[in-house]
N, C-alpha and C positions, 0 to 999 in steps of 0.2 A: 329412884327418881328419874324419868325419862328426860334425856336432852332433847330439847326442841329446836328444830331447824326451821327458823322462820323465813329465810331468804335464800336465794340461790347462791349469793356469795357465802353465806355459812356453811351451806352443803359443799361448796368447792373448797373452802378453808378446811373443812374436816377431812374431806377427801384427800386433799393435799397433804395433811399431817399424816395419814397412813402411807401415802405415796412418798413423802419424804422419808418416812421410817424404812420402808422397803428399799429406797435408793441408798440410805445410809448403810444398811445390811449389805447391799450389793457392793459398796465400795470396800468395805472391810473383809469381805467374803472373796471379791475378786482380786484384791491385793494385799493380802494379810500381812506379808513381811515388811509392807511399807507403813503400817499403821503403828503409830506410837501407843503404848499402853493398850495393847489390844484387849485384854481381859476387862479393862475399865470401860471400853467402848461396848463391849457385849452387854455389861451391867446396865449402862446407859441406855440402850436401847430396850432392854427388859423393862426397865422403869417406864419408858415412854409406851411400851406396849401395855403395860398394866394400867398406866394413866388413861389410856384411850378406852379401854375396856370398862374401867370403873366409871367412867362418864356415862356410859350407857352401853351394855354389852351388846344388845341387839343392834343398835345403830353400828357399833363397830364391826360386827360380823356382816351386816349389810354393806358396808363400804367395802370390807376386806374382800367379800365374795364377787363384788363388782369389780375390783382390781384384779382378783386371781382368775376370773373365768372370761375375761374380755380381751387378754392379749397374751402372746407368748414372749414378749419382749421382757428381758430380765427374768426368765422363768425360775432360775435358780433361787434368786433373792426372794421372788414371791412365794416360791414353795416352801423356803425356809420360815418365812414370816407366818404363813398359814399353819404350818406344822407347829410353830411355837405357840401359836394361839390355841391351836386344839389341844396341845399339851397343857397349857395353862388352864383351860376349862376342865379338862378330865382331871387334873391333879386336885382341883377344888372339889369335883364331884366325888373324888375317891378320899378326900380328906388326908392328903399326903402331908408330911411334915413339911416346914418351909424349905429346909435344906435340900430335901428331895425334890421339891418343886422346882426350886432354883436350878438344879444341876439338871433336870429334865427339860426345862425351858432353853437352857444355854446350850445343851446338847443339840436340842433340836435346831437351834439357829446355826450351829456349826458342823453338823454331821457330815455335810457334803462340801466341807472347806477345801479340799484338794481337787474337787472336779465342778468347781463352779463353772468354768468357761466351758467344759465339756458339757454340762447340763444344758447351758443356754443352747449349744450348738446341736444337741439332739432335740430339743424341742423345736427347733427350726428345720430339722432335715426329715425327708420322708422315707428314707432307706433305714434298714436296720443298722445297728452299731456295727462298725468294722472291728476285725480282731484287735487292732491296737485299742480302738475305744472299749471294747470289752476288758481288755486287761486292765485299764485305767479304773473302770468300774468295779473289778473284783479286787483290786487293791486299795480302794479310797478309804476303808474303814481303818485299816493299819496306818496307811500314809496320813490319815487325818490326825489320828492320835499323836504320831510322831511330830507333826507340823504344830499341832496346838501345844504340845509339851515345850517345843523350841520357841514359842510365842510366849511362853511364861504361864501357861495353865498347869497348875499343880494340884487342882483338885481331882483326886484319884476317882471320885463318883462320876463326875462329869466326863473324865476321860473313858472310863470303864463303859459308860452308857452309850458313848459314841461308838466304841469298839465292838460291842455287842448288839447294836441296833438291827443287824440283819441276821441275827442268830436265830434259826427256827427251831432250835432244840429246848427253848425254855417256855413253850406256849400252854402247857397244860396244867402246871401246878397253881394252886391258890395264891394270888398275890402276896397275901400276908405271910405266907410259908417261904417266899423267896428271898434270896439275897438282894440287897438294895440295887446293885447295878443291874441284875436281871430283870427285877420288877419294872425299874425305869425303862430298860431297853425294850421290853415288851410294849409299854405303852407308846414308846416312841415309835416302834414299828408300825402299829396299828394307826397313829396319827399320820404318819409318813405316807402309808398306803393310800389312806382316805384323801389327803391332799392332793396325790398324785392322780387319782382316779377322776376328781373333778376338774382338774386343770387341762386345758386344750393344748395340743401340740400339733404341728404340722402334719405329722403321720395319722392323727385321729382327732376327732372332737373330745372335749371332756365328757365324761359319762354323767348322766342327771344323777342328782343326788339320791334319787329313788333307787336307781341300779347300784350305786355305791353301797346305801343302806342295806339293801337286800344281800349284797356280796358279805358285808359285815354280820348281818343277822345270821346267814348261813354258816359262815365260819364260827361265829360265836357258839352256835347251836353244836356244832361238830367238836369244838374244842372246850365247849363249857368255859368260855372265856369272857370274863367280867369286864375286861377292857373295852371290848367291842359294844357291850350294853351301856358302859359308861360314856363312850364316846357319842352314841346316838342320844343318850339322855342329856348330854351336854349341848349338842347343836340341834336335835332334832331330825326327824326324816327329811324335812324341808328347811334348811337353814335360811334366816334372814338373807335377802338379796338374791334368792333363787325364783325361777319362774314356773309356774304351774298351770294346768289346765284344768278347769272344774267340769263337774258332771254335767252342766248345762252349757258347755262349751265355752264359757268365758275364759278369758286369760288373766292372770294376775301374778303379782310379785309377792312373795313372802316379806312381811315387815317385823314380825315378833313372833318369838316362841311362846308356847303356853306349856302348862304342866303336863299335857297330853302330846307326846312327841309327834304324833301325825296330824295333829289339828292346830295349826298355827293361825296367826292373824295374817290375812291377806289383803292387799289393795287390788281390787279388780281394775284393769286398765283398758281391757276390750271387751264388750259384751258379746253374747252370743252371736249376733248378726256380723261380727268383725268391724265393729264401729269403735273408734277410740273414745274412750270416755274422758271428758275434762270439766270438773275435775275427777279423779279416780274415786271409787267406792270402797269404803273400808268393810271388810266382812270378818267377822270371826267365827270360825268353824266350830268353836265349842258351843255356839248358840244354836246349831242346826242349820238348815238351809243346805245348799249344794255343796258338796264335799269335793276333795281334790281326786281327780280322775288319774292324772300322770304328771310327772315332773318334765319340764322342758329343758333342753340345753340352750344355752344364751344364744348360740347361733339361729336358734329357731324364732327368735324376737327380732322382727325386722324394722322395728320402729324406735324412734328417740322417745324415752320416758322422761317425764319431768320429775326426777328423783327427789328434789328438795320438797315439792308439793306432796309426794307420797310419804316422806318421812314426817312432814309437819302433821299429816292426818294421822299417822300411826303413833305420835307422841301422846295422843289423848287416851290411849290404852292403858 
């Protein structure tokens, strides 16, 4: 059942819920030793995440991608939230048992807990990481496990998934034949990379989702990795909230996924002559007509869009 966004206030309220979730994550990741009942807070934010996605997954992705691709402020918390959402969707697509799904999402939220401040700094700096920063990056998995353990996290699968999520040596075996922690770490590594690719930093723009998808496809073919395929099946080549140019030069924003990953539903916002459309025009690529030529970065869109109207139109799909 699609959630209908009838007014701008409803749009702002929903965007605010995602923003509040991101801010809450930022607080516990930024000052974890000051948080009472840290594990319970992670579970709370996980339930919040699930509730927002269950209301309408496409709407949730739309709002999440708008948040993630528009600012580098609070990059670490934003990255953790996007990665957790991706892990949640891939876990469902791969039919992971509930305990594996929970550990995977919690690991996604907390994998960079010892470098939250550094991640935010790196997102805002143009130069390459210094030697000291590189040292922190290299140590963050081991240090993260130690800190989580000190915060009361006793779930070995959660801790092992964090410890292994940068391990490149577990990428070729079939998922079903792997130990649990290695399986979850591989999924987390893919989601982590995808989330990093689409997010902007001061040193570079975020990649387009097409570029990101192409890299995943290339790596998947090389490694015969079903995780990359599951990730693209979960979000599509063009996730809701991303921008595209059509074959006829019209510009559109993706509003909903379909069963065909490269043929989403889009709302055309600028016609081929460069005129802003009011209201936007809904176009289902599965029905034929102009297809997607290229994906665009958020910075390529220099107009203010009426997102609540776009989402209200898409709710009819």
